[in-house]
MARGU-64640 format. One record per residue (C-alpha): residue in one letter; y, z, x negated. Coordinates in steps of 0.25 Angstrom, whole numbers. Layout:
<atoms>
ATOM   lumdren       Y       Z       X
ATOM         a       Y       Z       X
...
</atoms>
This chain:
<atoms>
ATOM   lumdren       Y       Z       X
ATOM         m     386     -49     107
ATOM         p     379     -38     117
ATOM         a     376     -26     113
ATOM         r     361     -23     112
ATOM         q     354     -15     123
ATOM         t     351      -1     118
ATOM         r     337       2     118
ATOM         s     328      15     119
ATOM         i     318      24     110
ATOM         s     314      36     112
ATOM         i     309      45     100
ATOM         i     296      56     101
ATOM         g     296      65      90
ATOM         c     310      71      84
ATOM         g     305      74      69
ATOM         f     307      70      55
ATOM         v     308      54      57
ATOM         a     313      53      71
ATOM         d     328      56      63
ATOM         l     325      45      56
ATOM         y     323      37      67
ATOM         m     335      41      74
ATOM         r     343      37      61
ATOM         s     338      23      62
ATOM         f     341      21      78
ATOM         a     356      26      74
ATOM         a     356      13      68
ATOM         h     351       6      81
ATOM         s     362       7      90
ATOM         d     354      -2     101
ATOM         i     343      10     101
ATOM         a     343      23     108
ATOM         v     334      35     107
ATOM         t     335      39     121
ATOM         q     326      52     121
ATOM         v     317      59     110
ATOM         y     307      69     112
ATOM         d     299      79     102
ATOM         h     289      89     105
ATOM         s     297     101      96
ATOM         p     310     106     106
ATOM         e     316     110      91
ATOM         r     315      98      84
ATOM         l     318      90      97
ATOM         r     331      97      98
ATOM         a     336      94      85
ATOM         f     332      80      85
ATOM         a     340      78      98
ATOM         d     353      87      94
ATOM         h     354      79      81
ATOM         w     352      64      86
ATOM         k     358      67     102
ATOM         v     344      61     110
ATOM         h     339      65     122
ATOM         t     327      74     122
ATOM         v     315      75     131
ATOM         d     307      86     132
ATOM         s     293      83     133
ATOM         l     285      70     130
ATOM         e     282      68     144
ATOM         r     297      67     147
ATOM         f     299      58     135
ATOM         l     289      48     141
ATOM         d     294      49     154
ATOM         n     309      46     152
ATOM         l     307      33     146
ATOM         p     304      21     152
ATOM         k     292      12     150
ATOM         g     291       4     138
ATOM         s     301      12     131
ATOM         l     300      14     117
ATOM         v     295      28     111
ATOM         l     298      31      95
ATOM         n     286      41      92
ATOM         l     291      50      81
ATOM         t     281      61      82
ATOM         n     272      67      71
ATOM         p     261      57      67
ATOM         s     248      66      74
ATOM         a     256      64      88
ATOM         h     260      50      87
ATOM         f     247      43      94
ATOM         e     249      53     106
ATOM         i     264      51     106
ATOM         s     263      36     106
ATOM         k     252      36     115
ATOM         a     259      44     126
ATOM         c     271      33     124
ATOM         l     264      21     125
ATOM         e     255      27     138
ATOM         a     269      31     144
ATOM         g     272      16     142
ATOM         h     281      17     131
ATOM         h     282       8     117
ATOM         v     281      17     105
ATOM         y     285      15      89
ATOM         s     278      26      83
ATOM         e     281      33      69
ATOM         k     270      32      60
ATOM         p     259      32      60
ATOM         l     255      26      74
ATOM         a     243      34      74
ATOM         m     235      45      65
ATOM         e     222      38      70
ATOM         m     219      23      69
ATOM         a     213      26      85
ATOM         e     224      31      90
ATOM         a     234      21      84
ATOM         i     224      10      92
ATOM         t     225      19     104
ATOM         l     241      17     104
ATOM         h     240       2     100
ATOM         e     230      -1     112
ATOM         l     240       9     121
ATOM         a     253       0     118
ATOM         a     245     -14     118
ATOM         q     238     -10     134
ATOM         n     252      -5     138
ATOM         a     262     -15     131
ATOM         l     269      -7     124
ATOM         l     274      -8     109
ATOM         l     268       1      99
ATOM         a     274       2      85
ATOM         s     274      13      74
ATOM         a     283      16      60
ATOM         p     287      13      51
ATOM         c     296       3      54
ATOM         s     302      -2      41
ATOM         v     293     -16      43
ATOM         l     306     -21      50
ATOM         g     316     -14      40
ATOM         e     323     -24      30
ATOM         t     316     -21      17
ATOM         a     303     -24      24
ATOM         q     308     -36      31
ATOM         t     315     -43      17
ATOM         l     301     -39      11
ATOM         a     293     -48      20
ATOM         k     304     -59      22
ATOM         a     303     -59       6
ATOM         i     287     -60       7
ATOM         r     287     -71      17
ATOM         d     299     -78       9
ATOM         d     288     -78      -3
ATOM         v     298     -71     -12
ATOM         a     286     -65     -21
ATOM         g     276     -77     -17
ATOM         p     263     -73     -12
ATOM         v     260     -59     -10
ATOM         r     249     -54     -18
ATOM         l     250     -39     -17
ATOM         i     259     -27     -12
ATOM         y     261     -13     -17
ATOM         a     267      -3      -8
ATOM         e     270      11     -12
ATOM         l     275      22      -2
ATOM         d     274      34     -13
ATOM         d     282      44      -7
ATOM         g     284      54     -19
ATOM         f     278      68     -20
ATOM         i     281      73      -7
ATOM         p     275      86      -7
ATOM         q     284      91     -18
ATOM         a     295      85     -10
ATOM         p     305      94      -2
ATOM         y     300      89      11
ATOM         t     302     102      17
ATOM         d     317     100      16
ATOM         w     316      88      23
ATOM         q     323      86      36
ATOM         s     327      75      45
ATOM         e     342      73      51
ATOM         s     339      81      63
ATOM         g     331      93      55
ATOM         a     317      89      57
ATOM         p     309      91      44
ATOM         w     301      82      36
ATOM         p     287      82      43
ATOM         a     279      86      30
ATOM         q     267      90      40
ATOM         d     267      75      46
ATOM         e     269      68      32
ATOM         f     260      76      26
ATOM         s     248      78      35
ATOM         v     251      63      40
ATOM         g     251      57      26
ATOM         c     260      46      17
ATOM         t     252      35      22
ATOM         l     251      37      36
ATOM         e     267      42      35
ATOM         h     270      30      24
ATOM         a     262      18      22
ATOM         g     268      11      35
ATOM         y     280       9      27
ATOM         y     274      -2      20
ATOM         l     262      -5      27
ATOM         t     272      -8      38
ATOM         w     278     -18      28
ATOM         l     264     -25      24
ATOM         i     257     -27      38
ATOM         g     272     -30      43
ATOM         m     273     -41      32
ATOM         f     258     -46      31
ATOM         g     250     -41      44
ATOM         s     236     -35      44
ATOM         v     231     -28      33
ATOM         r     215     -30      33
ATOM         r     210     -21      25
ATOM         v     215      -7      20
ATOM         v     208       0       6
ATOM         a     215      13       3
ATOM         a     212      26      -2
ATOM         s     222      40       1
ATOM         s     222      54      -5
ATOM         e     227      67      -4
ATOM         c     232      69     -16
ATOM         l     241      83     -13
ATOM         p     233      92      -6
ATOM         g     243     104     -10
ATOM         k     254      96       0
ATOM         e     258     104      12
ATOM         i     247      95      21
ATOM         q     234      92      16
ATOM         g     225      82      20
ATOM         t     231      68      21
ATOM         p     233      58       9
ATOM         d     244      58       2
ATOM         y     241      45      -6
ATOM         s     237      31       0
ATOM         s     235      18      -7
ATOM         a     231       7       0
ATOM         t     228      -9      -2
ATOM         l     230     -16       9
ATOM         f     225     -30      13
ATOM         f     232     -39      21
ATOM         e     225     -48      32
ATOM         n     235     -58      25
ATOM         g     230     -55      11
ATOM         v     240     -47       6
ATOM         t     237     -37      -2
ATOM         a     246     -22      -3
ATOM         r     243      -8      -8
ATOM         l     250       2      -2
ATOM         t     252      17      -9
ATOM         c     257      30      -2
ATOM         s     258      43      -7
ATOM         i     267      55      -7
ATOM         i     264      59     -21
ATOM         a     268      48     -31
ATOM         p     283      46     -34
ATOM         h     292      39     -22
ATOM         d     288      23     -22
ATOM         h     290      15     -11
ATOM         r     290       2     -16
ATOM         i     283     -11     -10
ATOM         r     280     -22     -19
ATOM         v     274     -37     -15
ATOM         f     268     -43     -27
ATOM         g     269     -59     -26
ATOM         d     267     -71     -34
ATOM         k     282     -72     -38
ATOM         g     284     -57     -40
ATOM         v     286     -44     -33
ATOM         l     294     -40     -20
ATOM         q     300     -26     -19
ATOM         v     304     -14     -11
ATOM         k     306       0     -17
ATOM         q     308       8      -4
ATOM         a     300       7      10
ATOM         w     309      17      16
ATOM         d     322       8      16
ATOM         n     324      -3      25
ATOM         h     334      -9      16
ATOM         a     326      -9       2
ATOM         p     327     -21      -6
ATOM         v     317     -30      -6
ATOM         r     317     -37     -22
ATOM         f     308     -48     -27
ATOM         h     305     -47     -42
ATOM         r     303     -60     -47
ATOM         r     289     -60     -57
ATOM         f     293     -68     -70
ATOM         t     289     -68     -85
ATOM         l     296     -64     -95
ATOM         r     290     -65    -111
ATOM         r     276     -67    -106
ATOM         r     276     -55     -97
ATOM         l     274     -55     -80
ATOM         m     285     -47     -75
ATOM         e     293     -45     -62
ATOM         h     309     -47     -62
ATOM         p     315     -30     -63
ATOM         i     326     -34     -53
ATOM         g     321     -40     -39
ATOM         t     328     -50     -31
ATOM         r     332     -42     -19
ATOM         q     325     -51      -5
ATOM         t     336     -49       7
ATOM         l     336     -53      22
ATOM         k     347     -61      27
ATOM         g     358     -53      38
ATOM         p     356     -40      43
ATOM         t     344     -33      45
ATOM         h     343     -20      52
ATOM         p     350      -7      55
ATOM         s     350       1      43
ATOM         v     347      16      41
ATOM         e     353      25      29
ATOM         r     344      32      21
ATOM         w     338      46      25
ATOM         g     330      53      16
ATOM         a     319      44      10
ATOM         a     322      32      19
ATOM         r     332      21      22
ATOM         m     325      16      36
ATOM         n     328      12      48
ATOM         f     317      19      56
ATOM         a     321      11      70
ATOM         l     316      -1      65
ATOM         g     304       0      72
ATOM         p     307       5      87
ATOM         a     319      -6      86
ATOM         e     310     -17      85
ATOM         m     301     -12      96
ATOM         l     313     -10     105
ATOM         a     319     -26     102
ATOM         a     306     -30     103
ATOM         l     305     -25     117
ATOM         a     320     -29     120
ATOM         e     318     -42     115
ATOM         e     303     -45     122
ATOM         r     296     -48     109
ATOM         p     286     -42     100
ATOM         c     288     -31      93
ATOM         r     286     -31      77
ATOM         l     281     -19      75
ATOM         t     267     -22      86
ATOM         s     258      -9      89
ATOM         d     246     -19      81
ATOM         f     257     -17      69
ATOM         a     257      -2      72
ATOM         l     242       0      73
ATOM         h     238     -10      60
ATOM         l     247       0      51
ATOM         n     241      14      59
ATOM         e     228       7      53
ATOM         v     231       3      39
ATOM         t     238      16      37
ATOM         l     227      24      41
ATOM         a     217      16      34
ATOM         i     225      20      20
ATOM         q     228      35      24
ATOM         n     214      38      28
ATOM         a     207      30      15
ATOM         r     206      44       8
ATOM         a     198      44      -6
ATOM         d     189      36      -5
ATOM         g     197      25       2
ATOM         c     195      16      12
ATOM         a     194      -1      13
ATOM         q     196      -3      28
ATOM         d     199     -14      37
ATOM         m     209     -15      46
ATOM         t     206     -16      61
ATOM         t     220     -19      65
ATOM         s     229     -30      63
ATOM         c     244     -33      64
ATOM         a     253     -46      63
ATOM         p     264     -45      52
ATOM         i     279     -41      59
ATOM         t     287     -52      62
ATOM         p     300     -52      52
ATOM         m     313     -44      57
ATOM         p     322     -56      62
ATOM         w     332     -53      51
ATOM         a     321     -56      40
ATOM         t     315     -69      45
</atoms>
């Protein structure tokens, strides 16, 4: 069998999350990081020294070095996502952006239009929807394991983060955990996508969002952003889901799919290989209950490269960029479309911006469900 051709990617932004991507790219021998740039010379030097990658000293040189149609990974601070992605698209390059795609919906629409005008791919994190666990859950739903889906509960509670020793958290190359970004952007924009992508990927567009959000911890380091949100999502296909995010409630990353036959459950959103279990519903002595020991759902054969756990996550952050590179090489549609990224952004912002008065908002964007990975059919 001939060796797979090496594919190239370039990175802008060398902070905390960039190390997680580099750990993931190490599991993909056919992907090479050709150049990196960060506006901080000190951070750029520390990152390059650790990972032994080529650096450039300006954004202009970074873009000029790339042949048209290259893939750029935008790992800058959330407030810079729009301007950096816009510059890359205008320079003729495909873009994979860390979440969120943009902080304002008008900016996200601008990026979506730019990508369409220039026939470029545009996608945004998170990409765990392409991971083994999400794909296993989706297949179990397609196979009617739990019967017709009646309701879904998804939790993304991270524990009482303001009391955690986060000032001690550092990435492999020494970057501090970006507390200012995490607190100012908020847990909804930072984390809701981990299950929103799964849900949208399985069921397609959200028709209506009914949500509320609140700042329950006014004394935290950065104030003014909701640190709790809860949303009911009404999908075009009739499915209803509830999604909760917080940095207050004890750690709970479960998703539960309630069907006529029982419950499909995953306990860890941030583990690409977390078990998917089906808990059959039955009657015992006139009591209706779900079996406490779930039957594990599995896929046949190998799935994707595995990355060892680091910190709170066992995720392959390279799955999204790898899918984009594969789609380009194979001249096929990419599973992570710009429509998907735009719709994800609109749903997330609707939840984030609901505030205490709440909102009942119809979505203006739409997207198709994600085509299953070939090993999950």
